[in-house]
Structures are given as C-alpha cells and as structure tokens.
C-alpha positions as CSV (number, residue, x, y, z in Angstrom):
1,M,-8.1,10.4,38.3
2,S,-11.6,9.3,37.3
3,L,-13.6,7.0,39.6
4,Q,-13.4,4.2,37.0
5,T,-9.6,4.5,37.1
6,H,-9.7,4.8,40.9
7,F,-11.5,1.5,41.3
8,A,-9.5,-0.4,38.6
9,D,-6.1,0.5,40.2
10,T,-4.0,-2.6,40.2
11,R,-1.0,-1.3,42.2
12,P,-0.3,-3.0,45.5
13,K,-2.6,-1.6,48.3
14,L,-0.8,0.4,51.0
15,F,-2.7,1.5,54.1
16,L,-1.5,4.4,56.2
17,D,-2.7,5.4,59.6
18,M,-3.1,9.1,60.3
19,D,-2.4,10.0,64.0
20,G,1.3,9.4,64.7
21,V,2.1,8.4,61.2
22,L,1.0,11.2,58.9
23,C,0.1,13.8,61.5
24,D,1.8,14.8,64.8
25,F,-0.8,13.9,67.4
26,V,1.6,13.7,70.3
27,T,3.1,17.2,70.1
28,A,-0.3,18.8,69.5
29,A,-1.9,16.9,72.4
30,E,0.9,17.8,74.8
31,R,0.6,21.5,73.8
32,V,-3.2,21.6,74.3
33,M,-2.9,19.7,77.6
34,V,-0.6,22.4,79.0
35,E,-2.4,25.4,77.4
36,R,-5.9,24.4,78.5
37,N,-5.1,22.1,81.5
38,L,-6.8,19.1,80.0
39,D,-6.0,15.4,80.2
40,R,-5.2,13.4,77.0
41,A,-8.8,12.0,76.7
42,E,-10.3,15.5,76.9
43,V,-7.9,16.8,74.2
44,A,-9.0,14.2,71.7
45,R,-12.6,15.3,72.2
46,E,-11.9,19.0,71.4
47,Y,-13.6,20.4,68.4
48,G,-11.0,21.4,65.7
49,F,-8.2,19.3,67.3
50,Y,-7.7,16.8,64.4
51,L,-8.0,19.4,61.7
52,G,-5.2,21.5,63.3
53,L,-2.6,18.6,63.5
54,A,0.6,19.4,61.7
55,P,2.0,16.8,59.3
56,L,4.9,14.8,60.6
57,P,8.3,15.6,59.0
58,G,8.6,13.9,55.7
59,A,5.1,12.5,55.7
60,I,3.6,14.5,52.9
61,E,6.6,14.0,50.6
62,A,6.7,10.3,51.4
63,V,3.0,9.9,50.5
64,G,3.7,11.6,47.2
65,E,6.5,9.2,46.4
66,L,4.6,6.1,47.6
67,D,1.6,7.1,45.5
68,K,3.7,6.5,42.3
69,V,4.1,2.8,43.3
70,F,1.1,2.0,45.6
71,N,-2.6,2.3,45.7
72,I,-2.7,4.3,48.9
73,Y,-5.6,4.3,51.5
74,I,-5.7,6.2,54.7
75,L,-6.9,3.8,57.3
76,T,-7.6,5.6,60.5
77,T,-9.7,5.4,63.7
78,P,-11.8,8.4,64.6
79,K,-12.5,9.3,68.2
80,W,-15.9,7.9,68.9
81,S,-16.6,10.5,71.6
82,N,-15.7,13.3,69.2
83,P,-18.0,13.1,66.2
84,S,-16.2,16.1,64.6
85,S,-13.1,13.9,64.4
86,F,-14.8,12.0,61.6
87,M,-15.2,15.1,59.5
88,E,-11.9,16.7,60.6
89,K,-9.8,13.7,59.4
90,R,-11.4,13.9,56.0
91,M,-10.8,17.7,55.9
92,W,-7.1,17.2,57.0
93,I,-6.6,14.8,54.0
94,E,-8.2,17.3,51.6
95,R,-5.9,20.0,53.0
96,H,-2.6,18.1,53.0
97,L,-3.0,15.1,50.6
98,Y,-5.7,16.1,48.1
99,N,-4.6,14.0,45.1
100,P,-3.3,10.8,46.7
101,G,-6.0,11.0,49.4
102,F,-9.0,11.7,47.2
103,K,-11.8,9.3,48.1
104,K,-9.2,7.0,49.8
105,L,-10.2,7.6,53.5
106,I,-11.4,4.6,55.5
107,L,-12.6,5.2,59.0
108,T,-12.7,2.0,61.1
109,H,-12.3,0.7,64.6
110,N,-11.1,-2.7,63.3
111,K,-8.0,-2.5,61.0
112,G,-7.8,-6.3,61.0
113,L,-10.6,-6.4,58.4
114,F,-8.3,-5.1,55.7
115,S,-5.5,-6.6,53.7
116,G,-2.8,-5.3,51.3
117,R,0.9,-5.0,50.9
118,A,1.3,-3.3,54.3
119,L,-0.2,-1.2,57.0
120,V,1.9,1.6,58.4
121,D,0.7,2.3,61.9
122,D,2.2,3.6,65.1
123,N,0.2,1.2,67.3
124,P,0.3,-2.5,66.6
125,T,-2.7,-3.6,68.7
126,R,-5.2,-0.9,69.7
127,N,-7.6,-1.5,66.8
128,N,-6.7,-5.1,65.8
129,Q,-3.8,-4.0,63.6
130,N,-2.0,-7.3,64.4
131,A,-4.8,-9.1,62.3
132,F,-4.2,-7.0,59.2
133,G,-3.7,-9.2,56.2
134,G,-0.3,-8.0,55.2
135,E,2.9,-6.6,56.7
136,L,2.4,-4.4,59.8
137,I,5.1,-1.7,59.8
138,V,5.1,-0.2,63.3
139,F,6.0,3.5,62.7
140,G,8.2,5.1,65.3
141,Q,9.8,1.8,66.4
142,S,13.1,0.3,65.2
143,P,13.8,-0.1,62.3
144,F,11.0,2.2,61.2
145,E,11.6,5.3,63.4
146,D,10.5,7.9,60.8
147,W,9.7,8.4,57.2
148,S,13.4,8.4,56.2
149,K,13.4,4.7,57.2
150,V,9.9,3.7,56.1
151,L,10.0,5.3,52.6
152,P,13.1,3.5,51.2
153,Y,12.0,0.2,52.7
154,L,8.6,0.3,51.0
155,L,10.0,1.5,47.7
156,E,12.7,-1.3,47.7
157,N,10.0,-3.9,48.5
158,P,6.8,-2.9,46.7
159,N,5.6,-6.4,45.9
160,K,6.4,-8.3,49.1
161,A,3.5,-10.8,49.5
162,P,1.0,-10.0,52.1
163,H,0.8,-12.4,55.0
164,N,-2.5,-14.4,55.2
165,H,-3.5,-14.8,58.8
166,D,-6.2,-17.4,58.1
167,N,-3.8,-20.3,58.8
168,D,-1.8,-18.8,61.7
169,W,-3.2,-21.5,64.0
170,I,-1.3,-24.1,61.9
171,E,2.0,-22.3,62.4
172,D,1.2,-21.9,66.1
173,I,0.7,-25.6,66.6
174,A,3.8,-26.4,64.5
175,N,5.8,-24.1,66.8
176,G,4.3,-25.4,70.0
177,R,2.5,-22.1,70.8
C-alpha cells in the first residue's frame, strides 16, 4: 500500500491495544517473574521483554480478517521506564503484523485522544480508554473473552456509529448522575 493510499483510507478506523489483546503479556510476565525472581514492574523494564511476547491465540488471524474491513491502528502504551519498549513494540508489529501494521503504530499514554469505530483493549481505564471516541470493547471480559468472540462481533457490526463523549454531561444530568 502506498502512503497516499494509506492516508486516504476511508474504511472505519479500528484501534487495537497490544499487551493483553494482540500479545500474551501475562503468561510471559509470570514466566519471567518465576525464572528471574522479579516483580511485575521489574519484568516490564527488562530489555527484550516486549519483543519476545507471543501472539495471543487467534490474534494474528483476526487482524488479517479485520484488515479487510477496517483501517486498523495499533494503539498501545509503552513502558515509560523501559525506553526499549518503544522500539520493541514497533519491531513486534513488523515481525507479526507487517502488512496490516505497516506505519499504523500509535504510542500514547492517553487513548482518550482518539476516535473511531472501536478500541479493543484489555484495560478500560488505565490510559483514559473510557474517554475513547467510539465503542470500547474490553478484551478478556464477557462477552468478549477472546478473539473467537471479538472477531465475529466486529465483522457483523462494522459501521456502528462511534459514541461522541463531548455531550456525556447532558446525559448525566438527564439521568440524575
């Protein structure tokens, strides 16, 4: 895909988190914690940790299918105390998602700055995900426990209108919140 085509893509935007959505952070962290006697915070600061994460079951195949319908962006938060995590996340995408991930990586600590059809993330609050301008799909929680549940849902509902949070205060007042 040329850069001109890349920027002119009119498909609905779909944002995917990496850790816990595309890659198996938890299993790798638990293994390294036991092997090296480290706590969770120390594991995330280890050089090479992010590059070595295994894809979650069905993640790579799901991204390939979703890329036929959506303009996919990887929206992830690097570990600030581990500068190599910035580079490793980009390298992970090149290794596992080269075509759909090419020049589609966004590193941020505020996911609420973005809007699109949906954000698939395993944590609804840590990085302001609840302010995302669209549907927040919490991966790993019912009804979206894994890719076998998320993929068909997104493919069956590709054009669901994103929620605009700008007027949430009106709804809050109307509902007595």
